[in-house]
N, C-alpha and C positions, 0 to 999 in steps of 0.2 A: 579531518580523521587520520587518514592515511595517506600516503604518499605513493602507495602503489597505485600503477595505472596499468590497463590492458588496452592493448591498441584494437580497436572496434573490428578491424577483420580477423582478430585471433579470439574475439570473444566466443564464437562457437565451440572451439578447439578445447577450452576452458569447461564452458557453461554445461557442453553434453555430457562429459566425465563425471560430471560434479553431480548432475541431476540423476544420473544412473547410480552413482553413491549412494544418494538419498533415498531415490527408490528401494535400492537393494536393504537398505538399512531398515528404512521403514516397513519394510516385507519380513523381514527376518525377525527383528525385535521382539515382538508379540510372542513369539514360539519360544525364543531365549528367556524370556521374563517367565513364561510358564514353566518351563523347565526349572529354573532355580526355584520357583516358588515350590515346585512337587519337590525338588531335592531338601529345602529348607524344611518343609513340613516333616518330612521323612526323618530327619535328621533330630526334628523336636520328639518326634514317636520314640526315636532310639533311645534318645536321652531318657524320656520319660519311663522306657522298658527297664534301664540301666539303673535307674533310682529307685525303682522297684524293687527290683532284684537284691538291692542292696539293703533295703529294707527288710525284705525277706530273710535275708541271712543277718541280718542285725537280730531279728527276732528270734532266730534259729538259736544263735550264740547264746542270746539272752535264756531261752530255755535250757542250753544245755548247762548253763552255770547254776540255774536253781535247779537241773538234777543233780550236780555235784554239791549244791548245800544239801539236797534232802540226802545224800549217802553220808553228810558227817564232816567231810574232808575240811570244809571251810571252820567249823565249829573246831577239829583237832587243831587248826593253825591257830586259832585263837586262844586256846588253853594253852596251847605252847607257849605262846607270847607272855600269856600271863604267869605262867610257870616261871620264866626267865625274869620277870619284872620282880617277883617278890624274892630272889636270891639276893 
């Protein structure tokens, strides 16, 4: 499979550092993954809050447009456009 060979007397010099790296990685990875999961859930919650606030803002804007319609401004424009069409 590979052409790379290590002399038997150098094996401990390569094996021990690789073993330490493996142990340290296995020890640290769960905490890194837990922090990443917490970050993702906070980000998901933030996106939900932003979408909720956007919906609230859209509802508020719809309410304002209805108030304008009650005040007659929409109907004034409609009457004005009808008067221009008849001329």
